[in-house]
N, C-alpha and C positions, 0 to 999 in steps of 0.2 A: 502457368508454367507447365510445359509438356513433361509427362512422366511415362514410363513404360506401361504398356497394356498389351495383352494378347489380342491379336487381330482376328477377324473372322471375315466371311465373304461380304458381309454388309459394310463393315468399317474400312476394308481395304480399298474399295472402289473410290470413295471420295478422297482418300489419301493419294491414290495414284493420279486422280484427276488434277490435283493441285500441282503435281510435278510437271504437268504439260508434256508428258512423253507422247500422249495422243492429243489430237485436236480437241479443244475445249467443248465443242458442241456435239462430239461423238458420244454414243452410249457405250458404257463399259459393263462387263459382267465378270464375275469371279467364281472360280471353282477351287476348293481345297483338294490337292492331289497328293499330299505327302503320305508316305508309308514308312517313314523312318522313325527313330526313337528320340530325336533331339530337336525337331523343328516343325513348324507349320510351313507348308509350301503351297502357294496360291498361283494358279494360272489366271491372269487377268487378260481379258479379250476385248478388243475394240470391235463391237458388234457391226459397225459400219464397214470396216475393212477386213475383218477376220485376223488382223495382226494380233499377236499375243506376246506377253512378257511373263517372266517368272518372278515372284516375290518370295524370298526365303526369310522367315523370322525365327530367331532362336528362342527356345523355351528355357525357363529358369530351372528345369529339372529334366531327368532322364525318363522318358515315357515308359520304357520297358520295366523300370524299377519303381515307378511312382514318384510322387513329389517329395519323398524322403531323400532322394539322391539329388541334391542341389547342384546346379551347374552355373557357371558364369555366363553372362550374356555377351561378354567381350569376344567370345569365339566367333560371332558373326563379323565383327570388325576384322579379326584375324583372317577369316576366310576371304573377305573382300580384298584385304591387303595382299594375301597370298596370290589370288588370281591376278592382281595387277602386276605383281612381281614375276609370276610365271609368264604372263603375256609379254613382259619386257624382255625376257631372255629367250623365249620361244613363242613368237607371235602366232596367234591363230589356233592354239591348242587348248584354250580354256574359254568358257563363256564370256561374252562382253559384259562389263559391269556398267550399268546406267546410273545408279544412285545407291548411296549407302546412308543409313540413318543410325547414328550411335545410340540415341535415346530409345528408339523402338527396336533396336537390335535387328534391323532388317536390311536386306540388300535386294535391289531390283536389277535383274540381269536378263540376258538373252534367253529366249525359249528355244530349246533344241529338241522339242518333243517330236519332231518329224523324223528324228534319227532313232536307231535301236539302242538298247542297252546291251553291251557286250555279253554280259552273263546270260541274258535271255537267248541271244544268238547261239552261244555255245551249247546251251541246254537243248536247242533245236538243231544241233549239228551243222550250224552255219560255218563257213570258212571265210576268212578275211585276209586276202593276199597282201594288202598294203599295211596292215596293222603293225608288223614287226618294225618296219622302217619308221613309222610314225611314233610309236611309243618308245623305241630305242633312242630316237633323236630327242624326244621330250625329256626322258629321264636323264640322259647325259647332259643336256644343256641346263636343265633346271637344277640338277645337283651340282655340277661343276661350277657353273657361273654364279651360284650363291654361296660358294665355299671360300675358304682361305685362298685356294688356288685361283679361282676366277675373279674374286672381288679384292683380294689382298686382305691381310689380317685385320687392319684397322676398320675398313669399310664393312667387312663381314661382321665384326663385333657390333658396330652401330646398327646393322640390319637386324641382328639377333634380338635387339630390344623390342622390336615390333611384334615378335612372335613368341612371347612368353605365354605358354598355354597349359598351366599346371593341371586344371581340372580334367581336360581331355587327355592329357598325358597320363593322368591317374587312371582313367578308364582303360587305356592300353596296358598300363603296368599291372593292373589287377586282372582284367578279362583276357588278355593275350599272354602275359608273361608270368602270372602267379597262380591264379585259381584253378586252371585246368589240370595242374600237376599235383593237386591234392583233392581230397573229398570235400570241396567247398560247397556251401549251401546254395550258391547261385549257379552252379553247374546244371546243365539240362542234358541228361544222358538217356539215350535209348536203353531201356531195361535189358534188351538182348545183348548188350555189350558191356554192361556194368562190371561184371566179374573180370572180363578181359582187360578193361581199362584199369581196374584196381591192381591186377597182377603185373601188367606190362608198363603202366605209366606211374601210378601213385606209389607202388612198392619198388620202383627202380631208382636206387640212389644215384646210379651213373647218369641216368637221363635227367634227374632233377638237378644234378650238379651242372649239366650243360645248359639247362634253362636258366639257372641262376647266373651263369657266366654271360649269357645273352641279355638277360635283364640288366646286368651291370653295364654292358655296352650301351644299351638303350638309354640308361639313366645318365651316363657320363660323356657320351661322344657327340658333342654338338658340332657336327661336321658340315651340314648343309641344310637349306630349307627343304623339308620334306613335305609331300602331300599329306602323309600321316595315315592315310586309309586307302591306299591305292590298290583297289581290288576290281574285279570285272564288273561289279555293280556300280562303279564310279566312273565309267567310261561310256560316252555316247559314241556310236560308230555307224558308218555306212560304207559303201564300196569306195568312197573317195577320201574320207577324213575320219579322224578320231578326235574327240573333245573330252578332256578330263575335267570332272566337276567334283563337288562335295569336298572341298579342301579345308573344312573347319577343324580338322585334327592337325593342321599345319603347325610345325615347330622345327627348331633346329635339332637334328638328330643324325644318326648314322645313315649314310647312303644306302647301306645294305638292307635297311628296314623296308623302304619303299619297293626295292627290287624284289626282295624276298616275298612280300605280300602279293605282288602281282603273280609271280610264279606259283605260289601256293594256291591261288584261286583258279588258275588254269589246271593245276594238278587235282584240285577238288572236283573239277568237272571230269577229269580223267578217271578218278576212282568211282564217280557216281555211276558210270556205265556198268559197274559190277552188279548193281542192283536194278538196272533198267531192263525191262522185258519188251519194250515197244520197238526195238530195232533188232535186225539180224546180227548174228555173231560176226559176220564178215563186215557189216557196216560199223559195228563197234570197234573191231580190230583196226580198221582203216582210219577211223576218226581218232582213236587213241594215238596212232602214229602221227597224225596231223598235229595233235596237241603237243606232243613232245618236240616235233619239228618246229612248231611255233615258238616254244620256249627257247630252243637253240638259236633260231633266227633273231629273236628279240635280244638275246645276249650278244650275238655277233654285231648287231646294229648298234647296241649300246657301246660296245668296245670300240667300234670304228669311229663313232662320234666322240667318245671320250678321248681316244688317242689324238684326234685332230685338235681338240681343245687343249689337251696337255702340251702338245707341241707348239701351238700357235697363240693361245689366249691365256696362258698362265701368268699370274702376277706375283708368283712366289718362287724364289730361287731353288726351292726343294726339287722342283720338276726338272732342273738342269743336271741333277746328280744321276750318273749312270746306274741303272738297275732299280731306281726308286719306283718307277711305274710298274715294273713286273712284280715287285714285292707288294706294291699297293693292290694290284688287281688280284693277286693270289689271296691276300687277306680278305679282300672284298668278297670273293667267291665263298670263302669259308663262312663269313658272317651271313651272307645272303642265304646260303643253304640252311644255316641255323634258324634264321627268322622265318624262312619258308616253312620249316618243320613245325615251329611253334604255331604258326597261323593254321596249318592243316589240323593240328591237334585241337586247338581251341575252337575251331569251327565244328568239331565233332563232339567235344566234351563240354565246352563252355556255354555261356549264356546265349550268345548270338550265333546262330547257325547260318547256312546258306541254302537257297532254294534248290540248287543242284542236287542236294541230298534230301532236303525236307520234302520235296515234291514226290519222292518215292514213298507211296502211301503204305505199302506192306512193310511193317517194321522189321521183319526178318530179312527181307531183301535189302532194306536200307542198312541193316547191321552188316551184311556182307561187304557193302561198299565202305562203311565206316571202319571196319576191321582192316580192310586193305589199306585205307588211308593211314591208320595208326601204325601199321607195320612199316609202311614207306617212310613216314615221318620219323619213327624211332630209329630206323636204320640210317637215315640221312643225318639226323642230329648227332648220333654217336660216332659217325665216321666223317663228319664234315671237314675236319682239319687234315684229313688224308686225301681229300678230293681236290686235286689241283688242276683239273681240266673239266670243262663243262660236259664233255661227252661222257665222262665217268659219272657225273651227276645223273644224266639221262639213263645210263646203263643201270645204275642203282635202282631207279624206279622200275625199269623194265624187268628186272630180275625178281621183283617181289610179286608173288601170286597170293590169292586169297587162301 
């Protein structure tokens, strides 16, 4: 009887051979390339043709926390199901799935290693002209077409049953929406900003109330199938296309969470330049303008696609009521800004940081960028319900200085 076991470079090769993805007589080689906290990731290569595939296997614990933080293996199935669902509503925007194995908790998928990771591109001041159109379309279609609006309430509820993901939602609830706003043991804080964090975040009753409201939205608003961890490190990109991967946090939640996370990680790059000394002041100023323009273009593309779907592909009579869409978008923006703020703060205060900031080796320079980020996040979260226009969101960011 087959039971779960952790794979390695030696055991994954005969496993892949049996699937006959490659010709039987070809020699295969494997390399473990994962750098995350939840999985093993193997690149298996056909030595005869140089064709490669990716094998992602879930681990039963969180690497960053040790084997004391147990995790369900079912998240690998959820990720495979999410990619299939995402591909059905927006074809060509996620990796192709070749095989899934429930017992070994692994998925075999397309290798997109010839593309760049968006986060790395932004760290190196790259610009991507087609990205707003691509990600705006993906978010609108994936979110709308898996919601009550796009599926109808009965089919949506049936679909929800495939994506019950309590353990990974628990990670988000703790590490994004709870612990950064108190002096929790698992926070990882630059000593140069600890006093600032204590006074501006932990001691702010007003801010903690807003984070509590947002956590409640996250817990209770099963609106659409989310990617669940949609940041710049989860997107492959080149000049022609964008591919969204790493959907193991997928679950039914609020639209605004996915959108907010994406904007937050672009803003985290924006603030990182406060501590960077490898580019000129003019280069940094120009690139920051590009990043804010990028956010605005993504929002506009999302709205354009969302509006089309609302008018043409809705299966719920709610969308026929005059004024409903405008009210919906207004609330969506308020929530998006809130979740964006939480993600900025947790990537500075919490357990899991981002390379945009952590690659600034001088801790005092890094602190400058981190303080700017906290100032921006605090202003946004406290004023989010008064920001009814995306340009005001951008202006709020521009107005904050170190």
